[in-house]
C-alpha positions as CSV (number, residue, x, y, z in Angstrom):
1,M,-27.2,14.3,-14.5
2,D,-23.8,15.8,-15.9
3,R,-21.1,13.7,-14.3
4,K,-17.9,15.6,-12.9
5,K,-14.5,14.5,-14.3
6,L,-12.8,11.9,-12.3
7,P,-9.6,13.4,-10.7
8,I,-7.2,10.6,-12.0
9,G,-3.6,11.6,-11.1
10,I,-4.8,14.9,-10.1
11,S,-2.5,16.1,-7.2
12,D,-3.0,19.8,-6.9
13,Y,-6.1,20.9,-5.1
14,K,-6.7,24.4,-6.8
15,E,-6.4,22.6,-10.4
16,L,-8.8,20.0,-9.1
17,I,-11.3,23.0,-7.8
18,D,-11.0,25.3,-10.6
19,E,-11.6,22.7,-13.3
20,D,-14.4,21.5,-11.3
21,Y,-13.3,17.5,-10.7
22,Y,-15.0,15.2,-8.5
23,Y,-13.9,16.0,-5.0
24,V,-14.8,13.9,-1.9
25,D,-14.4,16.8,0.7
26,K,-11.1,16.1,2.8
27,T,-10.8,19.9,4.4
28,D,-11.3,18.8,7.7
29,F,-8.0,17.6,7.5
30,I,-7.0,21.4,7.9
31,R,-8.7,21.7,10.9
32,Q,-7.3,18.3,12.6
33,I,-3.5,19.9,11.6
34,I,-4.0,22.7,13.9
35,E,-5.9,21.0,16.6
36,E,-4.7,17.4,16.4
37,G,-1.3,17.9,15.4
38,S,1.7,18.9,16.8
39,K,4.4,21.8,15.7
40,I,5.7,19.0,13.4
41,T,3.6,16.1,12.4
42,L,4.6,13.3,10.2
43,L,1.8,11.5,8.4
44,P,3.2,7.8,6.9
45,R,0.4,6.5,4.6
46,P,0.7,4.2,1.7
47,R,1.1,5.4,-1.6
48,R,-1.9,6.5,-4.0
49,F,-3.8,7.6,-0.7
50,G,-4.2,11.3,-1.2
51,K,-0.9,12.5,0.5
52,T,0.0,14.8,-1.8
53,L,-3.3,16.0,-2.4
54,N,-4.0,16.9,1.2
55,L,-0.7,18.9,1.8
56,S,-1.8,21.2,-1.5
57,T,-4.7,21.6,0.4
58,L,-3.0,22.8,3.0
59,R,-0.9,25.0,0.8
60,Y,-4.0,26.6,-0.7
61,F,-5.5,27.2,2.7
62,F,-2.6,28.9,4.8
63,E,-1.1,30.7,1.9
64,R,-0.8,34.2,2.3
65,T,-1.3,36.4,-1.1
66,E,-1.8,39.8,-2.1
67,G,-5.9,39.8,-2.2
68,N,-6.1,36.4,-0.5
69,V,-6.8,35.1,-4.0
70,Y,-7.3,31.5,-2.9
71,R,-10.2,31.9,-0.5
72,P,-12.8,30.9,-3.1
73,L,-11.5,27.2,-3.4
74,F,-12.9,26.8,0.0
75,N,-16.3,28.0,-0.8
76,G,-18.8,25.3,0.5
77,K,-16.2,23.0,1.6
78,N,-16.4,21.3,5.1
79,I,-13.7,23.7,6.5
80,E,-16.0,26.7,6.1
81,Q,-17.8,25.9,9.2
82,W,-14.6,25.6,11.4
83,K,-14.7,28.2,14.0
84,D,-11.2,29.4,13.3
85,F,-11.7,29.5,9.6
86,D,-10.9,33.2,9.4
87,K,-8.2,33.0,11.9
88,Y,-6.0,30.8,9.9
89,Q,-7.3,31.0,6.0
90,G,-4.5,32.6,4.1
91,K,-2.3,34.0,6.8
92,Y,0.7,32.1,6.5
93,P,3.4,31.7,4.0
94,V,3.8,28.3,3.0
95,I,7.1,26.3,1.7
96,L,5.5,23.4,-0.4
97,V,8.4,20.4,-1.4
98,T,7.7,17.3,-2.9
99,L,10.0,14.4,-3.3
100,K,8.0,11.9,-4.8
101,D,10.0,12.0,-8.2
102,C,13.4,12.2,-6.6
103,K,14.8,8.8,-7.7
104,G,18.1,8.3,-9.4
105,D,20.6,5.4,-10.0
106,T,23.1,7.2,-8.2
107,F,23.2,9.6,-5.1
108,E,24.3,12.6,-7.6
109,A,21.4,11.4,-9.9
110,T,19.0,12.0,-7.2
111,L,20.4,15.0,-5.5
112,S,20.1,16.6,-8.8
113,Q,16.5,15.9,-8.7
114,I,16.1,17.3,-5.2
115,K,18.0,20.6,-6.4
116,I,15.3,20.9,-9.3
117,Q,12.5,20.9,-6.5
118,M,14.0,23.3,-4.5
119,Q,15.0,25.3,-7.4
120,Q,10.9,25.3,-8.5
121,E,10.0,26.2,-4.7
122,F,12.4,29.0,-4.6
123,A,11.3,30.4,-7.9
124,R,8.0,30.7,-6.7
125,H,9.3,33.0,-4.0
126,R,11.4,35.1,-6.4
127,Y,9.6,38.0,-4.9
128,L,12.3,37.8,-2.2
129,L,14.8,39.0,-4.3
130,D,12.9,42.4,-4.0
131,D,13.8,42.7,-0.3
132,E,17.2,44.3,1.1
133,L,18.8,40.7,1.1
134,S,22.4,40.9,2.2
135,E,25.3,40.1,-0.7
136,L,25.8,36.5,0.2
137,D,21.6,35.6,0.8
138,R,21.3,36.9,-2.6
139,L,24.1,34.9,-4.0
140,W,22.6,32.0,-2.1
141,F,19.3,32.5,-3.3
142,N,20.5,32.8,-7.4
143,Q,22.7,30.0,-7.0
144,I,19.3,27.8,-6.0
145,L,17.8,29.3,-9.0
146,M,20.7,28.6,-11.2
147,L,20.9,25.2,-10.2
148,Q,24.6,25.8,-9.0
149,A,24.0,25.0,-5.2
150,D,26.2,22.4,-3.8
151,E,25.0,19.5,-1.4
152,V,25.7,21.7,1.9
153,M,23.6,24.3,0.4
154,I,20.9,22.1,-0.7
155,Q,20.6,20.8,3.1
156,N,20.3,24.1,4.4
157,S,17.9,25.3,1.6
158,L,14.7,24.9,3.6
159,L,16.1,26.7,6.9
160,F,17.5,29.6,4.5
161,L,14.1,30.1,2.8
162,S,11.8,29.6,6.0
163,G,13.8,32.7,7.5
164,L,13.3,34.9,4.4
165,L,9.8,34.1,4.1
166,A,9.2,34.9,8.3
167,T,11.1,38.0,7.6
168,H,9.3,39.3,4.6
169,W,5.7,38.7,5.7
170,G,6.4,38.8,9.7
171,M,4.9,35.7,9.8
172,P,6.7,32.3,10.3
173,P,6.0,29.9,7.4
174,L,4.1,26.7,7.0
175,V,6.4,24.1,6.0
176,L,5.1,21.1,3.7
177,L,7.2,18.2,2.8
178,D,5.9,15.1,1.0
179,E,7.0,11.8,0.4
180,Y,10.3,12.7,2.2
181,D,11.3,8.7,1.9
182,T,10.8,8.1,-1.5
183,P,15.0,9.0,-2.1
184,I,15.5,6.6,0.9
185,H,13.6,3.6,-0.8
186,V,15.5,4.3,-3.7
187,A,19.1,4.8,-2.2
188,F,18.8,1.2,-0.2
189,D,17.5,-0.3,-3.5
190,K,20.7,1.3,-5.6
191,G,23.2,1.0,-2.7
192,Y,23.5,4.4,-1.7
193,Y,21.4,4.2,1.5
194,D,24.0,5.6,4.0
195,R,24.8,8.7,2.4
196,M,21.3,9.5,1.5
197,I,20.3,8.9,5.2
198,G,23.2,11.4,5.7
199,F,21.8,14.0,3.7
200,M,18.2,13.8,4.6
201,R,19.0,13.7,8.2
202,N,20.6,17.3,7.8
203,F,18.2,18.4,5.1
204,M,15.4,18.0,7.4
205,S,16.6,18.7,11.1
206,L,18.1,22.1,10.1
207,V,14.4,23.5,9.2
208,F,12.1,21.2,11.6
209,K,14.2,21.2,15.0
210,D,14.2,24.0,17.0
211,N,13.4,26.5,14.3
212,T,11.7,29.7,15.5
213,D,10.9,30.6,11.7
214,I,8.1,28.1,11.2
215,F,4.4,28.0,12.0
216,R,4.1,24.3,11.8
217,G,5.5,21.6,9.6
218,V,3.7,19.0,8.3
219,I,5.6,15.7,6.8
220,T,4.3,12.9,4.5
221,G,5.9,9.5,3.3
222,I,5.0,6.0,3.5
223,L,7.3,4.8,6.5
224,Q,8.7,6.5,9.4
225,V,12.4,5.7,9.0
226,S,14.2,4.8,12.2
227,K,14.7,7.9,14.5
228,E,18.5,6.9,15.1
229,S,19.0,7.4,11.3
230,I,17.1,10.4,10.5
231,F,14.7,11.8,12.9
232,S,17.5,12.2,15.6
233,G,16.8,14.9,17.8
234,L,13.4,16.0,16.3
235,N,11.8,15.9,19.9
236,N,9.1,18.1,19.2
237,I,7.5,15.5,16.3
238,D,4.0,13.7,16.4
239,V,3.7,10.7,13.9
240,D,0.4,9.6,13.6
241,T,1.0,6.2,11.6
242,I,-2.4,4.3,10.2
243,L,-2.5,2.7,13.8
244,E,-3.6,6.3,15.3
245,L,-6.7,7.7,15.5
246,P,-6.4,11.2,14.8
247,M,-6.7,11.8,10.9
248,C,-7.6,8.5,10.2
249,T,-10.4,9.3,7.6
250,S,-8.2,11.9,5.9
251,F,-6.5,9.8,3.6
252,G,-8.3,7.2,2.0
253,F,-12.6,7.0,1.1
254,T,-14.9,5.9,4.0
255,Q,-17.6,3.5,3.2
256,E,-20.0,6.4,3.0
257,E,-17.8,8.4,0.4
258,T,-17.4,5.5,-1.6
259,D,-20.9,4.4,-1.8
260,Q,-21.9,8.2,-2.6
261,M,-19.2,8.2,-5.3
262,L,-20.5,4.9,-6.6
263,T,-24.3,5.9,-6.8
264,D,-23.2,9.5,-8.6
265,Y,-21.8,7.1,-11.4
266,S,-24.8,4.8,-11.6
267,F,-22.2,2.1,-10.1
268,G,-24.5,1.6,-6.9
269,G,-25.4,-1.9,-8.0
270,Q,-21.9,-2.8,-7.5
271,K,-21.2,-1.9,-4.1
272,D,-20.2,-5.2,-2.6
273,E,-18.1,-6.1,-5.5
274,V,-16.1,-3.0,-4.9
275,K,-15.9,-3.6,-1.1
276,N,-14.6,-7.3,-1.5
277,W,-11.9,-6.1,-4.2
278,Y,-11.2,-2.7,-2.5
279,N,-12.2,-2.1,0.9
280,G,-10.7,-3.5,4.4
281,Y,-8.0,-1.0,5.3
282,L,-7.8,0.2,8.6
283,F,-6.7,3.3,9.7
284,G,-7.0,3.9,13.3
285,D,-10.5,2.5,14.0
286,Q,-12.2,3.3,10.5
287,T,-12.2,1.0,7.7
288,V,-11.2,2.8,4.4
289,Y,-11.1,2.1,0.8
290,N,-8.1,2.5,-1.8
291,P,-9.2,5.9,-3.2
292,W,-6.6,5.4,-6.2
293,S,-8.6,2.1,-7.0
294,V,-12.2,3.0,-6.5
295,L,-11.3,6.1,-8.9
296,S,-9.8,3.8,-11.3
297,F,-12.5,1.2,-11.3
298,I,-15.3,3.9,-12.4
299,N,-12.8,5.5,-14.8
300,K,-12.9,2.2,-16.3
301,G,-16.1,1.8,-16.7
302,G,-16.8,-0.6,-13.8
303,V,-14.0,-3.1,-14.3
304,L,-12.5,-4.8,-11.2
305,A,-8.9,-5.1,-11.7
306,P,-5.9,-4.8,-9.4
307,Y,-5.1,-0.8,-10.3
308,W,-3.4,0.1,-7.1
309,V,-0.7,-2.7,-7.1
310,N,0.2,-1.8,-10.6
311,T,1.3,1.8,-9.6
312,G,4.8,0.9,-8.1
313,S,7.6,-1.5,-7.7
314,D,6.9,-4.3,-5.4
315,V,10.8,-5.7,-5.9
316,L,11.7,-4.6,-2.3
317,L,8.7,-6.6,-1.4
318,R,9.8,-9.8,-3.5
319,H,13.2,-9.6,-1.8
320,L,12.1,-9.5,1.4
321,L,9.4,-12.4,1.0
322,A,12.4,-14.5,-0.6
323,D,15.1,-13.7,1.5
324,G,13.4,-13.2,4.8
325,P,12.9,-16.1,7.5
326,S,11.2,-18.7,6.7
327,Q,8.2,-17.7,9.2
328,I,7.5,-15.1,6.7
329,R,7.0,-17.1,3.7
330,M,4.6,-19.8,6.0
331,G,2.6,-16.9,7.3
332,V,2.0,-15.2,3.6
333,E,0.9,-19.1,2.7
334,S,-1.6,-18.5,6.0
335,L,-2.9,-14.8,5.0
336,I,-3.8,-15.6,1.5
337,Q,-6.1,-18.3,2.9
338,G,-8.0,-16.1,5.1
339,E,-6.1,-17.0,8.1
340,P,-4.8,-13.9,10.1
341,I,-1.4,-13.9,11.9
342,R,-0.3,-12.1,15.1
343,S,2.9,-9.9,15.1
344,V,4.6,-6.9,17.1
345,I,4.5,-4.3,14.8
346,N,7.7,-1.8,14.6
347,D,7.0,1.7,13.5
348,K,10.5,2.8,13.2
349,L,12.3,0.9,10.8
350,A,15.9,1.2,9.5
351,F,16.1,-0.3,5.8
352,P,19.3,-2.5,6.6
353,D,17.8,-4.0,9.5
354,L,14.5,-5.0,7.6
355,L,15.7,-8.7,7.2
356,A,16.7,-9.1,10.5
357,E,13.5,-9.7,12.5
358,T,10.3,-11.0,11.1
359,T,8.6,-8.4,13.0
360,N,10.2,-5.8,10.9
361,I,9.0,-7.3,7.9
362,W,5.4,-7.5,8.7
363,S,5.7,-4.0,9.8
364,F,6.9,-3.0,6.4
365,M,4.1,-4.4,4.7
366,L,1.7,-2.9,6.8
367,F,2.6,0.6,6.5
368,S,3.2,0.1,2.9
369,G,-0.6,-0.7,2.7
370,Y,-0.1,-4.8,1.9
371,L,-1.8,-5.8,5.2
372,K,-4.2,-4.2,8.1
373,A,-3.9,-4.6,11.6
374,S,-6.5,-5.0,14.3
375,D,-6.9,-6.2,17.9
376,P,-3.9,-4.5,19.8
377,A,-2.8,-6.1,22.6
378,K,0.3,-5.6,25.0
379,N,2.4,-9.1,25.0
380,S,4.4,-10.3,27.8
381,D,7.1,-8.1,27.1
382,D,4.8,-5.0,27.0
383,L,5.1,-4.9,23.3
384,M,1.7,-3.9,21.1
385,E,0.9,-6.8,19.2
386,Y,-1.4,-6.8,16.3
387,T,-3.5,-9.2,14.3
388,L,-2.8,-9.2,10.8
389,Q,-4.8,-9.8,7.6
390,V,-4.4,-9.1,3.6
391,P,-7.0,-6.0,3.5
392,N,-8.8,-7.1,0.4
393,R,-8.8,-9.0,-2.7
394,E,-6.6,-7.0,-4.7
395,V,-3.7,-6.9,-2.4
396,R,-4.4,-10.7,-2.4
397,T,-3.1,-10.7,-6.1
398,V,0.1,-9.3,-5.2
399,F,1.0,-12.5,-3.0
400,F,-0.5,-14.7,-6.1
401,T,1.7,-13.0,-8.2
402,I,4.9,-13.5,-6.0
403,I,4.1,-16.8,-5.9
404,R,3.6,-17.2,-9.5
405,S,7.0,-15.4,-10.0
406,W,8.8,-18.1,-7.9
407,I,7.3,-20.6,-9.6
408,N,7.8,-19.1,-13.2
409,N,11.7,-18.5,-12.2
410,G,12.2,-22.2,-11.1
411,P,13.3,-24.9,-13.5
412,V,9.7,-25.3,-14.7
413,K,8.9,-22.4,-17.0
414,N,5.6,-20.9,-17.7
415,D,4.6,-23.0,-20.7
416,R,4.3,-25.9,-18.5
417,L,2.0,-24.1,-16.1
418,E,-0.3,-23.3,-19.2
419,L,-0.1,-27.1,-20.2
420,M,-1.2,-27.6,-16.7
421,L,-4.3,-25.5,-16.2
422,Q,-5.4,-26.5,-19.9
423,A,-5.4,-30.3,-19.1
424,L,-7.3,-29.1,-15.8
425,R,-9.7,-27.4,-18.0
426,A,-10.2,-30.0,-20.6
427,G,-10.4,-32.8,-17.5
428,D,-6.9,-34.8,-18.5
429,I,-6.3,-36.0,-15.1
430,E,-3.9,-37.8,-15.8
431,Y,-1.6,-35.1,-17.7
432,F,-2.6,-32.5,-14.8
433,E,-1.0,-35.0,-12.2
434,E,2.2,-35.5,-14.5
435,L,2.6,-31.6,-14.8
436,L,1.7,-31.2,-11.1
437,N,4.4,-33.5,-9.9
438,D,6.9,-31.4,-12.4
439,F,6.2,-28.1,-10.5
440,V,6.7,-29.8,-7.0
441,V,9.6,-31.7,-7.7
442,N,11.2,-28.4,-9.5
443,T,9.9,-25.6,-7.3
444,F,9.3,-26.7,-3.7
445,S,13.2,-25.3,-2.8
446,Y,11.0,-22.1,-2.3
447,Y,8.8,-23.8,0.3
448,D,9.2,-24.7,3.5
449,T,7.1,-28.1,3.8
450,N,8.8,-29.3,7.1
451,G,6.7,-27.3,9.3
452,R,3.9,-28.3,11.8
453,E,1.1,-27.4,9.1
454,P,2.5,-28.9,5.7
455,E,-0.9,-28.5,4.2
456,K,-1.0,-25.0,4.2
457,V,1.9,-25.0,2.3
458,Y,0.4,-27.2,-0.5
459,Q,-2.4,-25.1,-0.4
460,A,-0.7,-21.8,-1.0
461,F,1.6,-23.5,-3.5
462,L,-1.6,-24.7,-5.7
463,L,-3.4,-21.4,-5.1
464,G,-0.5,-19.6,-6.8
465,L,-0.5,-22.1,-9.6
466,L,-4.3,-21.6,-10.2
467,A,-4.3,-17.9,-10.3
468,G,-3.2,-18.1,-13.8
469,M,-6.9,-19.3,-14.6
470,S,-8.2,-15.8,-15.2
471,D,-11.6,-17.3,-16.9
472,Y,-12.2,-18.7,-13.2
473,E,-12.7,-17.3,-9.7
474,V,-10.5,-18.9,-7.4
475,S,-11.3,-19.3,-3.6
476,S,-10.0,-21.2,-1.0
477,N,-11.0,-21.7,2.9
478,R,-14.6,-20.9,2.6
479,E,-17.7,-22.1,4.5
480,S,-19.6,-24.4,1.9
481,G,-22.2,-27.0,3.0
482,F,-21.1,-28.3,6.9
483,G,-17.4,-26.9,6.5
484,R,-14.7,-25.2,4.5
485,Y,-13.3,-26.6,1.3
486,D,-9.7,-26.3,0.5
487,I,-9.9,-25.0,-3.2
488,L,-13.2,-24.1,-5.4
489,L,-12.5,-23.0,-9.2
490,R,-16.0,-21.0,-10.3
491,P,-16.2,-20.1,-13.8
492,K,-16.6,-16.6,-14.3
493,D,-19.0,-16.4,-16.7
494,G,-21.3,-19.0,-14.8
495,K,-21.3,-21.4,-17.1
496,G,-19.2,-25.1,-17.5
497,Q,-17.6,-27.1,-15.0
498,A,-16.6,-26.1,-11.5
499,V,-14.1,-27.7,-9.7
500,I,-13.7,-28.7,-6.0
501,M,-10.2,-29.7,-4.4
502,E,-9.6,-31.4,-1.2
503,L,-5.8,-31.6,0.1
504,K,-4.7,-34.3,2.3
505,R,-1.3,-35.4,3.1
506,L,-0.3,-38.9,3.4
507,R,0.0,-40.3,6.7
508,P,2.6,-42.9,7.6
509,T,-0.4,-45.6,8.3
510,E,-2.7,-45.3,5.3
511,T,-2.1,-46.2,1.3
512,V,-2.2,-43.6,-1.4
513,E,-5.5,-44.9,-2.3
514,K,-7.0,-44.8,1.0
515,A,-5.8,-40.8,1.3
516,L,-7.6,-39.9,-1.7
517,S,-10.8,-42.0,-1.4
518,S,-10.9,-40.1,2.3
519,A,-10.6,-36.7,0.9
520,L,-13.1,-37.5,-1.7
521,Q,-15.6,-38.8,0.8
522,Q,-15.1,-35.5,3.1
523,I,-16.2,-33.6,-0.2
524,E,-19.1,-35.6,-0.5
525,D,-20.0,-35.7,3.7
526,K,-19.2,-32.0,4.2
527,Q,-21.4,-31.1,0.9
528,Y,-19.0,-28.7,0.0
529,D,-20.7,-28.7,-3.6
530,A,-23.5,-26.9,-1.9
531,V,-22.7,-23.6,-2.5
532,L,-21.9,-24.3,-6.2
533,R,-25.4,-25.7,-6.6
534,Q,-27.0,-22.7,-5.3
535,D,-25.8,-20.5,-7.7
536,G,-26.9,-22.8,-10.4
537,F,-23.9,-25.3,-11.0
538,T,-24.3,-28.8,-11.9
539,D,-21.4,-30.0,-13.9
540,I,-18.9,-30.2,-10.8
541,L,-15.6,-31.8,-10.7
542,K,-14.6,-33.3,-7.3
543,M,-11.0,-34.0,-6.7
544,A,-8.6,-35.3,-4.4
545,I,-5.1,-34.3,-3.9
546,T,-2.9,-36.5,-1.9
547,F,0.9,-35.4,-1.2
548,D,4.0,-36.8,0.8
549,G,7.0,-34.6,0.4
550,K,7.5,-33.9,-3.1
551,R,5.4,-36.4,-4.6
552,V,1.5,-35.7,-5.6
553,W,-1.3,-37.8,-6.2
554,V,-4.6,-36.6,-8.0
555,K,-8.1,-38.9,-8.3
556,I,-11.8,-37.3,-9.1
557,A,-14.7,-38.6,-8.1
558,G,-16.4,-41.2,-10.5
């Protein structure tokens, strides 16, 4: 069959349909907005999960035009089966503004970007200048078109345009605001957060609060920025986060949708690998795939790689992990080893308060797409607590990368790391031990080894180092034989030497040699090499690593 083009980077619904791109039908989202949404609906979702495309779909469905020119875009789509299709399709004027590219080093630079977005939307409704506008309204409209509007005029611009549209059409408009929090993220990073919050508070509340000149409002972003700072007074807003059931499958690809797409492009045989890399997000009670990563995987000919994590900056995440409480780093170390943690989740975040509580950092990571949440239950304070986990292998690479950056930015640089990994490949265990000790001595200031489970700290640290071995698959804490090995390295090409590592803390009552021998014996007794032998590996290096504070010893089986 002739395969359709993949919609990589396509966020305009009309272009996607007109140009016959492959489309995973999400048009039931339209019905959900009417039947399950509120007067104003906020939909926070991670980046690259289809927010802009969904708002574009709403625009083309509802927008009133001469001759209802957008009606054919929905031929054969799921929404055609909706009982109220004809009641709503093509019946309302629409305002659509996206702030996803409104980023600047200063408030003034970002405001200029917002002015351009408003200018483009006003230009789309230039026909309003043919109405009998007051002299002041005409001047205001033209100033926005000429990029001459001041800050206060821009704050009032959505309210102003909604009133003009309601008068012209005799029908209140649908107002769509995409990626509302992008300027706020940037402002926090660049140091003008308070001023941007003040601007956005007025920009949004003026149009969405008690405005009878709008039909519905739909807002998307990554986070729900604290009501105290930006949504104050918006008592008519319904927030549907990734923890809510409504509209939980409208963003991202379901298992069925992903399987069908992989089959359509002849990648059906890699479904399990794709699931391991890109599945695992929980929206409401539904498991979904990262759509950007699935599309990129197919587009790149079936190459498994961290596509999503390379589409945005993780500077803020790195800052939170490095400067946040030590419990955060310990938690991350558990998470990348596949062990879940429990935490209360705060769905209303103010950026300046992120470092104040560990729950705020976990919440930021969850809503930004770095974690998934399950098993909600009230704790003793009647707050909702969730089990948090890394959703998939792709996101796991983010945490490995951050650990590597701590290592590379320490006193011992990357060239020494490469030497250490080469020594391991070559079986030069003496040199491997020497270099590993260098890293432990010079880099462990980033780690807390005084907690109750220092083994986890060393294991996470070592995993971060080994992540540089791109020719090996590195795994940890998985079942094999009669237990769970600490670390396993498997050549990706299925040839050569595999490695099993067992880590032991040196106890006060034992010698180094006894601790090393005990670790090697555990590998034998638990038959950790079983999974490798099942896969045909015969050359298996069994390695014991014993540590005591900032001293490490290594021994291999004879």
